[in-house]
C-alpha positions in Angstrom: -0.1 0.1 0.0 2.8 2.4 1.1 4.4 2.2 -2.9 1.5 2.6 -3.9 0.3 5.9 -3.2 3.9 7.8 -4.4 2.6 5.7 -7.0 -0.2 6.8 -7.5 0.9 10.5 -7.1 3.2 10.5 -9.5 0.1 9.0 -11.9 -1.8 12.3 -10.5 1.9 15.2 -11.8 1.8 13.0 -15.2 -1.8 14.0 -15.9 -2.6 17.2 -14.0 1.4 18.1 -16.5 0.0 17.0 -19.3 -3.4 18.2 -19.0 -1.6 21.5 -18.0 0.0 21.5 -21.6 -3.1 20.7 -23.9 -4.7 23.8 -21.9 -1.6 25.7 -23.1 -1.7 24.2 -26.9 -5.1 25.8 -26.9 -5.3 29.3 -25.1 -1.7 29.4 -28.1 -4.7 28.6 -30.9 -6.8 30.4 -29.2 -4.7 34.2 -28.8 -3.0 33.4 -32.0 -4.1 35.4 -35.2 -6.1 32.9 -37.8 -4.4 33.5 -41.2 -6.9 34.7 -43.7 -6.8 33.9 -47.4 -5.3 35.8 -49.8 -7.3 37.8 -52.4 -7.6 35.9 -55.4 -5.0 37.5 -57.9 -6.8 39.2 -60.9 -6.0 37.9 -64.7 -7.6 39.3 -66.5 -8.3 38.0 -70.2 -5.7 38.4 -72.3 -7.9 40.6 -75.5 -5.5 41.5 -76.9 -3.2 38.4 -77.7 -6.1 37.3 -79.0 -6.9 40.3 -81.8 -3.2 39.5 -82.5 -4.1 36.2 -83.3 -7.0 36.3 -85.2 -4.9 38.5 -87.1 -2.2 36.6 -88.1 -5.0 33.6 -89.3 -6.4 36.1 -91.1 -2.3 37.6 -93.0 -1.7 34.2 -93.0 -5.1 32.4 -95.1 -3.7 35.7 -97.8 -7.4 36.7 -96.9 -8.6 40.4 -98.6 -11.3 41.4 -95.8 -14.2 43.9 -97.3 -14.4 46.9 -96.3 -18.1 48.1 -95.1 -19.0 52.3 -94.2 -22.3 53.4 -93.6 -22.8 56.7 -92.7 -26.2 58.4 -92.8 -27.4 54.8 -94.2 -25.8 55.0 -97.5 -23.1 51.8 -97.3 -20.2 51.7 -99.9 -17.8 49.1 -99.4 -15.3 47.8 -100.8 -11.8 45.1 -101.0 -8.9 46.4 -98.1 -5.4 45.7 -99.4 -4.2 43.1 -96.8 -1.4 45.3 -95.2 -3.2 48.5 -94.0 -5.0 45.8 -92.2 -4.0 46.5 -88.9 -3.4 50.0 -89.0 -7.6 50.1 -89.8 -8.0 47.9 -86.5 -6.1 49.5 -84.3 -8.9 50.4 -81.9 -8.9 47.5 -80.9 -5.1 47.1 -80.2 -5.4 50.2 -77.6 -4.7 50.6 -74.9 -3.3 46.9 -74.6 -5.7 44.4 -72.5 -3.5 41.6 -70.5 -3.2 40.7 -67.2 -0.9 43.0 -65.6 -1.3 46.8 -67.1 -5.0 47.1 -66.3 -5.8 45.6 -62.6 -5.4 48.7 -61.0 -8.4 50.0 -62.9 -10.1 47.8 -64.2 -12.4 44.7 -62.1 -13.4 41.5 -63.8 -16.5 40.4 -62.9 -17.5 36.3 -64.4 -20.7 34.9 -64.5 -22.7 32.0 -67.3 -24.8 34.5 -68.5 -27.9 31.8 -69.2 -29.6 34.1 -72.2 -27.3 33.6 -75.2 -25.3 30.2 -73.4 -21.8 32.0 -72.8 -19.4 32.1 -70.3 -19.6 35.9 -69.8 -16.2 38.1 -69.0 -17.3 41.9 -68.1 -14.8 44.8 -67.0 -16.1 47.9 -65.2 -14.1 50.8 -64.6 -13.0 50.5 -60.0 -13.1 54.2 -60.1 -12.1 57.0 -61.7 -10.0 56.8 -65.2 -6.9 59.2 -66.3 -8.0 61.3 -68.6 -5.8 59.9 -71.4 -7.8 56.5 -70.7 -10.0 56.4 -73.6 -11.5 52.6 -72.8 -14.7 52.7 -71.0 -15.6 49.3 -70.9 -15.5 44.7 -72.0 -17.1 42.3 -71.9 -15.7 39.1 -73.3 -18.6 36.3 -74.4 -17.1 32.2 -74.2 -18.7 29.9 -76.1 -19.1 26.9 -72.7 -18.6 24.1 -74.9 -15.9 24.8 -77.2 -13.8 27.1 -74.8 -13.3 29.2 -78.2 -14.8 33.0 -78.3 -18.1 33.8 -79.8 -17.1 38.0 -79.5 -15.9 40.6 -77.6 -17.0 44.1 -77.8 -15.7 47.7 -76.8 -16.9 50.9 -75.1 -13.9 53.8 -75.3 -14.8 57.5 -74.9 -13.5 59.7 -77.9 -14.9 62.8 -77.1 -17.1 64.4 -74.7 -20.1 63.6 -76.1 -19.1 60.7 -79.0 -18.7 57.0 -78.0 -16.9 53.7 -79.4 -18.7 51.1 -79.8 -16.1 48.6 -81.3 -17.2 44.5 -81.5 -14.5 41.3 -82.5 -16.8 38.2 -83.8 -14.6 36.0 -83.2 -13.1 33.9 -87.3 -15.8 36.8 -88.7 -15.4 40.5 -88.7 -15.1 43.5 -87.2 -16.6 46.5 -86.0 -16.4 50.7 -85.5 -19.7 52.2 -84.0 -19.8 56.2 -83.5 -22.2 57.2 -81.7 -23.3 61.4 -80.4 -24.8 61.9 -77.1 -27.6 64.9 -77.7 -27.9 67.0 -74.7 -31.1 65.7 -74.3 -30.2 62.4 -74.2 -30.3 61.1 -77.1 -27.7 60.1 -79.3 -27.9 59.3 -83.3 -24.8 56.8 -85.3 -22.7 59.1 -86.9 -20.9 56.4 -89.1 -19.9 52.8 -88.4 -17.6 50.2 -90.4 -17.3 47.1 -90.3 -14.3 44.7 -92.2 -15.8 41.5 -92.9 -13.2 38.5 -93.2 -15.8 34.9 -93.1 -16.8 34.5 -96.7 
């Protein structure tokens, strides 16, 4: 019996020390700041690279696009010289839209648009844009089955009362529309230019 009492005391002492260590560990966990997951870094769709890839395909195939110009409901058409194509689509290429340069100015939203059956990437300004930035908004529409880009739509502020709408229909055509916004809230199409290479 004399040997049993010291043994019970040693076991009780070890158990209390062990319990104290567990309490300290749980207290340290409660006190330690919880690590928050880092915010997801935005990675914009590389729109300009896509346009350049489309241009490369047109030039590589040797297709002479047709250009249509409509002013006051009158449309003229002419074959476009292949060497002047890049200059004609310059508004689509500037500013460069990639994964780095516009992240501080614009934010991206992604959603599945059931009405048009497309995965949609929408880009809008975070705050006030610098005066030098004419680009105001753009959308990228992706086919959810094939992963191919169907269309890119962009809006630029050309001047105080003029906006430019730019639409690029994948593998088919691109179009620039200049719209005059009147003081009374009405708007009128001043000019429309469409370049088509899908015949």
